[in-house]
C-alpha positions as CSV (number, residue, x, y, z in Angstrom):
1,X,53.1,-181.5,28.8
2,X,50.9,-179.1,30.7
3,X,52.4,-176.3,32.9
4,X,51.2,-176.1,36.4
5,X,50.1,-172.7,37.6
6,X,49.8,-171.6,41.2
7,X,46.2,-171.4,42.3
8,X,44.8,-167.9,42.2
9,X,44.8,-166.3,45.6
10,X,42.7,-163.2,46.0
11,X,44.8,-160.3,47.2
12,X,43.4,-157.4,49.1
13,X,44.5,-154.2,47.4
14,X,46.9,-152.1,49.4
15,X,45.2,-149.3,51.2
16,X,45.8,-145.9,49.5
17,X,48.3,-143.6,51.0
18,X,47.6,-139.9,51.2
19,X,50.3,-137.6,49.7
20,X,50.7,-134.0,48.9
21,X,50.4,-133.0,45.2
22,X,53.0,-130.9,43.5
23,X,51.2,-127.6,44.0
24,X,50.7,-128.3,47.8
25,X,54.3,-129.4,48.2
26,X,55.5,-126.2,46.4
27,X,53.5,-124.1,48.8
28,X,54.8,-126.0,51.9
29,X,58.4,-125.9,50.7
30,X,58.1,-122.2,49.8
31,X,56.9,-121.4,53.4
32,X,59.7,-123.6,54.8
33,X,62.3,-121.8,52.8
34,X,61.1,-118.4,54.1
35,X,61.0,-119.6,57.7
36,X,64.5,-121.1,57.4
37,X,65.9,-117.9,56.0
38,X,64.3,-116.0,58.9
39,X,66.0,-118.4,61.3
40,X,62.8,-119.9,62.8
41,X,63.0,-123.5,61.3
42,X,65.9,-125.8,60.6
43,X,64.5,-129.1,59.4
44,X,61.4,-130.8,58.1
45,X,59.9,-134.2,57.6
46,X,57.2,-135.5,55.3
47,X,55.0,-138.5,56.0
48,X,52.4,-140.2,53.8
49,X,50.0,-142.2,55.9
50,X,46.8,-144.2,55.3
51,X,44.6,-141.3,56.4
52,X,46.8,-138.2,56.3
53,X,49.8,-136.5,54.7
54,X,51.9,-134.7,57.3
55,X,54.5,-132.0,56.9
56,X,56.4,-131.5,60.1
57,X,58.8,-128.6,60.9
58,X,61.5,-128.6,63.5
59,X,63.8,-126.1,65.2
60,X,66.4,-128.8,65.4
61,X,66.3,-132.2,63.8
62,X,66.7,-134.1,67.1
63,X,63.6,-132.4,68.7
64,X,59.9,-132.9,68.5
65,X,58.2,-131.0,65.6
66,X,57.2,-127.4,66.3
67,X,54.3,-127.6,63.9
68,X,52.6,-130.3,61.9
69,X,50.6,-129.3,58.8
70,X,48.2,-132.1,58.0
71,X,46.1,-133.0,55.0
72,X,43.2,-135.3,56.0
73,X,40.9,-135.7,52.9
74,X,38.2,-137.5,55.1
75,X,37.6,-134.2,56.9
76,X,37.3,-132.1,53.7
77,X,33.5,-131.7,53.9
78,X,33.4,-131.0,57.6
79,X,36.0,-128.6,59.1
80,X,38.4,-128.7,56.2
81,X,41.1,-131.2,55.1
82,X,43.9,-128.9,56.3
83,X,45.1,-128.3,59.8
84,X,48.1,-126.8,61.7
85,X,48.9,-128.6,64.9
86,X,51.3,-127.5,67.6
87,X,53.4,-129.9,69.8
88,X,51.1,-132.1,71.8
89,X,48.3,-132.1,69.1
90,X,46.8,-128.7,69.9
91,X,44.9,-127.6,66.7
92,X,45.9,-124.0,66.0
93,X,44.0,-123.6,62.7
94,X,41.8,-125.6,60.3
95,X,40.7,-124.8,56.8
96,X,39.6,-125.9,53.4
97,X,42.4,-124.0,51.5
98,X,46.1,-124.5,52.0
99,X,47.1,-121.1,50.9
100,X,44.8,-119.4,53.4
101,X,45.9,-121.8,56.1
102,X,49.6,-121.0,55.6
103,X,48.9,-117.3,56.3
104,X,49.0,-118.4,59.9
105,X,52.7,-118.2,59.6
106,X,52.9,-114.6,58.4
107,X,55.9,-112.6,59.7
108,X,54.0,-110.6,62.3
109,X,53.4,-113.7,64.4
110,X,57.1,-114.4,64.7
111,X,58.4,-110.9,65.4
112,X,60.8,-110.5,68.3
113,X,59.4,-108.5,71.2
114,X,61.8,-106.6,73.4
């Protein structure tokens, strides 16, 4: 008795999703922790997309993100894989190195002015 098998149907491989690696995620969460303790940020979100990994930070969880830190590997040879975007998509900074890029959020930029 022969077993019938389903005809082989070619499947397209799923498109790869871009994620943060452990070192990158540690840097992002370290910054997030410092900003939360300073009272600037309250929530975050992480998205893995087909062409980018996005770390969004919020003042309140029900609002739009204050900043988006994006990793786009396709832009690595051009202006850099990393970028910081403000609300509305305004690019605040681009770079090749995440650690250097995150210096954008140093404390002097967020000092209260009387």
